[in-house]
C-alpha positions in Angstrom: -128.9 0.4 -52.6 -125.3 0.8 -51.4 -124.0 -0.9 -54.6 -126.1 1.4 -56.7 -124.7 4.5 -55.0 -121.1 3.2 -55.5 -121.8 2.6 -59.2 -123.3 6.1 -59.6 -120.2 7.6 -57.9 -117.9 5.7 -60.2 -119.9 6.8 -63.2 -119.8 10.5 -62.1 -116.1 10.3 -61.5 -115.5 8.8 -65.0 -117.7 11.4 -66.6 -116.0 14.2 -64.7 -112.5 13.0 -65.7 -113.6 12.7 -69.3 -115.0 16.2 -69.3 -111.8 17.6 -67.9 -109.8 15.6 -70.4 -112.0 16.9 -73.3 -111.5 20.5 -72.2 -107.8 20.0 -71.9 -107.7 18.5 -75.4 -109.7 21.4 -76.9 -107.5 23.9 -75.1 -104.4 22.1 -76.4 -105.8 21.9 -80.0 -106.6 25.6 -79.9 -103.2 26.5 -78.6 -101.6 24.3 -81.3 -103.6 26.0 -84.1 -102.8 29.5 -82.8 -99.1 28.7 -82.6 -99.2 27.1 -86.0 -100.7 30.3 -87.5 -98.1 32.4 -85.7 -95.3 30.3 -87.1 -96.9 30.4 -90.6 -97.2 34.2 -90.4 -93.6 34.6 -89.2 -92.3 32.4 -92.0 -94.3 34.2 -94.7 -93.3 37.6 -93.4 -89.6 36.5 -93.4 -89.9 35.2 -97.0 -91.5 38.5 -98.1 -89.0 40.7 -96.4 -86.0 38.7 -97.8 -87.5 38.8 -101.3 -88.2 42.5 -101.1 -84.6 43.1 -100.0 -83.2 41.0 -102.9 -85.4 43.0 -105.4 -84.5 46.4 -103.7 -88.1 47.5 -103.1 -90.1 48.5 -100.1 -93.4 46.8 -100.5 -95.0 44.0 -102.6 -96.9 46.8 -104.5 -93.5 47.8 -106.0 -92.8 44.4 -107.4 -93.3 43.7 -111.1 -96.0 41.2 -112.1 -93.3 38.6 -112.8 -91.7 39.1 -109.4 -95.0 38.9 -107.6 -95.7 35.5 -109.3 -92.3 34.3 -108.2 -92.9 35.4 -104.6 -96.4 33.9 -104.8 -94.9 30.5 -105.6 -92.6 30.7 -102.6 -95.5 31.6 -100.3 -97.6 28.8 -101.7 -94.9 26.3 -100.9 -94.8 27.6 -97.3 -98.6 27.5 -97.0 -98.7 23.9 -98.3 -96.1 22.9 -95.8 -98.5 24.0 -93.1 -101.9 23.2 -94.8 -101.1 19.8 -96.4 -100.8 17.7 -93.3 -102.9 14.6 -94.0 -106.0 14.1 -92.0 -107.5 10.6 -92.0 -105.2 9.7 -94.9 -106.7 12.4 -97.1 -104.3 15.2 -98.2 -105.7 18.8 -98.2 -103.5 19.8 -101.2 -105.3 22.0 -103.7 -106.8 20.4 -106.7 -105.3 21.6 -110.0 -108.0 22.2 -112.6 -107.1 22.4 -116.3 -108.2 25.4 -118.5 -111.9 25.3 -119.2 -112.6 23.0 -116.2 -116.0 22.8 -114.6 -117.7 25.2 -112.2 -118.8 25.0 -108.6 -120.7 26.9 -105.9 -118.2 29.1 -104.0 -120.3 31.7 -102.2 -118.0 34.0 -100.2 -114.8 32.3 -101.4 -111.8 34.4 -102.5 -110.7 34.4 -106.1 -107.3 35.7 -107.1 -105.1 35.9 -110.1 -101.7 37.5 -110.9 -102.3 37.3 -114.6 -104.2 40.5 -115.0 -103.2 44.1 -114.2 -104.6 47.6 -114.7 -103.1 50.3 -116.8 -101.6 51.7 -113.7 -98.3 49.8 -113.7 -98.0 49.2 -109.9 -101.3 47.4 -109.5 -101.2 43.8 -110.6 -103.6 40.9 -110.6 -107.3 40.7 -110.0 -109.6 39.5 -107.2 -113.3 38.6 -106.7 -115.6 37.0 -104.2 -117.9 34.0 -105.0 -121.5 34.8 -105.8 -124.7 33.2 -104.5 -125.3 31.1 -107.6 -122.8 28.6 -109.0 -120.3 29.9 -111.5 -120.9 33.5 -110.4 -118.3 35.9 -109.0 -118.8 39.5 -107.7 -116.0 41.8 -108.9 -115.2 45.5 -109.1 -113.9 46.4 -112.6 -113.3 49.7 -114.5 -116.3 50.5 -116.6 -118.6 48.0 -114.9 -118.1 49.0 -111.3 -119.2 46.3 -108.8 -121.1 43.6 -110.7 -122.2 40.0 -110.4 -120.7 38.2 -113.4 -122.6 35.1 -114.6 -120.6 32.1 -115.9 -117.6 33.9 -114.6 -115.6 30.9 -113.3 -115.7 29.0 -116.6 -115.3 32.1 -118.9 -112.7 34.0 -117.0 -111.1 32.4 -113.9 -110.6 29.0 -115.5 -108.9 30.6 -118.5 -106.2 32.3 -116.4 -103.6 31.2 -113.9 -105.8 31.7 -110.8 -106.7 30.3 -107.4 -109.9 29.8 -105.5 -109.2 30.3 -101.8 -111.1 29.4 -98.6 -110.8 31.5 -95.5 -109.5 29.2 -92.8 -111.7 28.5 -89.7 -114.4 30.8 -91.1 -118.0 29.6 -90.3 -120.8 29.2 -92.9 -122.4 32.3 -91.4 -119.2 34.3 -92.1 -119.0 33.1 -95.7 -122.6 34.3 -96.1 -122.0 37.6 -94.4 -118.9 38.3 -96.6 -121.0 37.5 -99.7 -123.9 39.7 -98.5 -121.5 42.7 -98.0 -120.1 42.3 -101.5 -123.6 41.8 -103.0 -124.9 44.9 -101.2 -122.2 46.9 -103.2 -123.4 45.8 -106.6 -124.0 48.9 -108.7 -121.3 51.0 -106.9 -118.7 52.6 -109.1 -115.1 51.4 -109.5 -112.4 53.6 -107.9 -109.2 53.7 -106.0 -110.1 56.2 -103.2 -110.0 54.2 -99.9 -111.8 57.1 -98.2 -114.8 57.0 -100.6 -117.3 54.4 -99.4 -119.1 54.5 -102.7 -116.3 53.3 -104.9 -114.3 50.1 -104.8 -111.4 48.3 -106.6 -111.3 44.5 -106.9 -109.2 43.4 -103.9 -110.5 46.2 -101.7 -114.0 44.8 -102.2 -112.9 41.3 -101.1 -111.0 42.6 -98.1 -113.8 44.8 -96.9 -116.3 42.0 -97.4 -114.4 39.7 -95.1 -113.6 42.5 -92.7 -117.3 42.9 -92.3 -117.6 39.2 -91.6 -115.1 39.6 -88.8 -111.9 38.4 -90.4 -109.0 40.6 -91.5 -107.2 38.9 -94.4 -104.2 41.2 -95.0 -100.7 40.3 -93.9 -98.6 42.8 -95.8 -100.7 45.9 -96.3 -99.0 48.5 -98.4 -100.5 51.6 -99.9 -103.4 49.6 -101.4 -104.8 46.2 -100.8 -103.7 44.0 -103.7 -104.7 40.5 -104.9 -101.3 39.4 -103.8 -102.0 40.6 -100.2 -105.1 38.3 -100.2 -103.1 35.4 -101.6 -100.3 35.8 -99.1 -102.6 36.1 -96.1 -102.3 33.4 -93.3 -106.1 33.4 -93.3 -106.5 32.1 -96.9 -105.7 28.7 -98.3 -105.9 27.5 -101.9 -108.6 24.9 -102.5 -108.6 24.8 -106.2 -106.2 26.3 -108.8 -106.5 26.7 -112.5 -103.4 26.0 -114.6 -100.5 27.3 -112.6 -102.5 29.0 -109.9 -101.9 32.7 -108.9 
């Protein structure tokens, strides 16, 4: 009996020590991730500020499409430095897909390209959010308004320099919620008025969808939310890119 009690006490002590260690490891990991994100944001902000100073403009909205692409490459290099640490020998580096590549299910994922721009010179690129069915994307476009586009990845995104981005540390429930918000706006008109809840432009729709899911994606918010803002966010990470990416 005495021996049994001693064994139980030793077991409880070991379990208690392991529990404390596990909590300490989780706390350390959480702190490490938070610090990593702060460092990433600081480095991206610095890169953006230095680039804007060189170009003599105030915000990324004022950059030309060519300059945005150049800055996007710089930001992607910074992101890859933080995101591409190898886990279990497997690199997290984005997969490059050639033009016309296959299609996947990306419900709630963020789609961005710098290859398209509207007739209003200061607005460059395009954005969308993955639909419920494979190869579908929800987008806001002039003429169509908010619409679910079938075969969209293969017929549009794969034919441009574009990137598919995950939202880091987002749960499956948050991806679903972001998708549901965007899907609930299908049929709404296209428009640039941020005060009008009945019209949306492309990157605004993506931003609001993820905001509704509890995650704010923007790092460098100017007068409008641009596809470049979504691309440069510390919350987004490229998982697949077509051709040269953004």
